[in-house]
DRENPA-3360 file (N, C-alpha, C; in nm, 2 decimals, always signed):
BEGIN
1 = MKTEELFF = +0.23/+2.16/+3.01/+0.28/+2.05/+2.92/+0.33/+1.93/+3.01 ~ +0.30/+1.81/+2.96/+0.35/+1.70/+3.03/+0.48/+1.64/+2.96 ~ +0.56/+1.57/+3.03/+0.68/+1.51/+2.98/+0.66/+1.37/+2.93 ~ +0.70/+1.34/+2.81/+0.68/+1.20/+2.76/+0.82/+1.16/+2.72 ~ +0.84/+1.03/+2.71/+0.96/+0.97/+2.66/+0.93/+0.88/+2.54 ~ +0.99/+0.91/+2.43/+0.97/+0.83/+2.30/+1.10/+0.76/+2.27 ~ +1.08/+0.64/+2.20/+1.20/+0.57/+2.15/+1.18/+0.55/+2.00 ~ +1.29/+0.59/+1.93/+1.29/+0.57/+1.79/+1.39/+0.47/+1.75;
9 = IVRIELNT = +1.35/+0.38/+1.66/+1.45/+0.28/+1.61/+1.48/+0.32/+1.47 ~ +1.61/+0.35/+1.44/+1.66/+0.39/+1.31/+1.76/+0.30/+1.26 ~ +1.74/+0.26/+1.13/+1.83/+0.17/+1.06/+1.90/+0.25/+0.96 ~ +2.03/+0.25/+0.95/+2.11/+0.32/+0.85/+2.19/+0.23/+0.77 ~ +2.17/+0.22/+0.64/+2.25/+0.15/+0.55/+2.35/+0.24/+0.49 ~ +2.48/+0.21/+0.48/+2.58/+0.30/+0.43/+2.69/+0.22/+0.36 ~ +2.76/+0.30/+0.28/+2.88/+0.25/+0.21/+3.00/+0.32/+0.29 ~ +3.10/+0.24/+0.31/+3.22/+0.30/+0.38/+3.35/+0.26/+0.32;
17 = DHENINDT = +3.45/+0.34/+0.34/+3.58/+0.31/+0.29/+3.66/+0.24/+0.40 ~ +3.61/+0.23/+0.52/+3.67/+0.17/+0.63/+3.67/+0.02/+0.62 ~ +3.77/-0.05/+0.66/+3.78/-0.19/+0.66/+3.71/-0.25/+0.78 ~ +3.71/-0.17/+0.89/+3.67/-0.22/+1.02/+3.54/-0.14/+1.06 ~ +3.44/-0.22/+1.10/+3.31/-0.16/+1.14/+3.33/-0.06/+1.26 ~ +3.42/-0.09/+1.34/+3.45/+0.00/+1.46/+3.49/+0.14/+1.41 ~ +3.57/+0.14/+1.31/+3.62/+0.27/+1.26/+3.50/+0.35/+1.19 ~ +3.41/+0.28/+1.13/+3.30/+0.34/+1.07/+3.21/+0.40/+1.18;
25 = LQEMEKQS = +3.18/+0.32/+1.28/+3.10/+0.36/+1.39/+3.16/+0.48/+1.46 ~ +3.29/+0.48/+1.49/+3.35/+0.59/+1.56/+3.35/+0.71/+1.47 ~ +3.37/+0.71/+1.35/+3.36/+0.83/+1.26/+3.22/+0.88/+1.26 ~ +3.12/+0.80/+1.25/+2.98/+0.84/+1.25/+2.94/+0.91/+1.38 ~ +2.99/+0.85/+1.49/+2.96/+0.91/+1.62/+3.02/+1.05/+1.64 ~ +3.14/+1.07/+1.58/+3.21/+1.19/+1.60/+3.17/+1.30/+1.50 ~ +3.13/+1.26/+1.38/+3.12/+1.36/+1.27/+2.98/+1.37/+1.21 ~ +2.89/+1.28/+1.24/+2.76/+1.28/+1.18/+2.66/+1.34/+1.27;
33 = RFLMTDTP = +2.54/+1.38/+1.21/+2.44/+1.45/+1.29/+2.30/+1.38/+1.27 ~ +2.23/+1.37/+1.37/+2.09/+1.33/+1.37/+2.01/+1.44/+1.45 ~ +1.92/+1.50/+1.38/+1.86/+1.62/+1.44/+1.71/+1.60/+1.47 ~ +1.67/+1.63/+1.59/+1.53/+1.64/+1.63/+1.50/+1.78/+1.68 ~ +1.40/+1.84/+1.61/+1.37/+1.98/+1.65/+1.24/+2.00/+1.71 ~ +1.22/+2.11/+1.78/+1.10/+2.14/+1.84/+0.99/+2.17/+1.73 ~ +0.87/+2.14/+1.77/+0.75/+2.17/+1.68/+0.66/+2.27/+1.76 ~ +0.56/+2.32/+1.70/+0.47/+2.41/+1.77/+0.41/+2.36/+1.90;
41 = HVKVINSE = +0.39/+2.23/+1.91/+0.33/+2.17/+2.03/+0.43/+2.08/+2.11 ~ +0.55/+2.06/+2.06/+0.64/+1.97/+2.13/+0.78/+2.04/+2.14 ~ +0.83/+2.04/+2.26/+0.97/+2.09/+2.29/+1.06/+1.98/+2.32 ~ +1.17/+1.96/+2.25/+1.26/+1.85/+2.27/+1.35/+1.90/+2.39 ~ +1.35/+1.82/+2.50/+1.42/+1.85/+2.62/+1.56/+1.79/+2.61 ~ +1.57/+1.66/+2.57/+1.70/+1.59/+2.57/+1.69/+1.48/+2.47 ~ +1.80/+1.44/+2.41/+1.80/+1.33/+2.32/+1.94/+1.27/+2.32 ~ +1.95/+1.14/+2.29/+2.08/+1.07/+2.28/+2.06/+0.97/+2.17;
49 = ILTTKTRT = +2.17/+0.93/+2.11/+2.17/+0.83/+2.01/+2.25/+0.71/+2.07 ~ +2.18/+0.60/+2.08/+2.24/+0.47/+2.13/+2.29/+0.39/+2.00 ~ +2.41/+0.36/+1.99/+2.46/+0.30/+1.87/+2.50/+0.15/+1.90 ~ +2.48/+0.07/+1.80/+2.52/-0.07/+1.81/+2.57/-0.11/+1.67 ~ +2.64/-0.21/+1.66/+2.70/-0.25/+1.53/+2.65/-0.39/+1.50 ~ +2.62/-0.42/+1.38/+2.59/-0.55/+1.33/+2.67/-0.58/+1.21 ~ +2.70/-0.70/+1.19/+2.78/-0.74/+1.07/+2.70/-0.81/+0.97 ~ +2.73/-0.78/+0.84/+2.66/-0.85/+0.74/+2.72/-0.99/+0.73;
57 = QKN = +2.63/-1.09/+0.73/+2.68/-1.22/+0.72/+2.74/-1.25/+0.58 ~ +2.86/-1.32/+0.58/+2.92/-1.35/+0.46/+2.86/-1.49/+0.41 ~ +2.83/-1.49/+0.28/+2.78/-1.62/+0.23/+2.89/-1.70/+0.17;
% end
């Protein structure tokens, strides 16, 4: 087997009770899950989620 590195871009739209986007991000980082599993021909060696925050522009 050879080792490959893949990059996934994931966009998540959500509703939140938090007033501050930092609180939303912190809660998601600590309590939410994103799962990548092995397949018959692929074994997941390592993964990490890189987070960033964007703000919805106010009109």
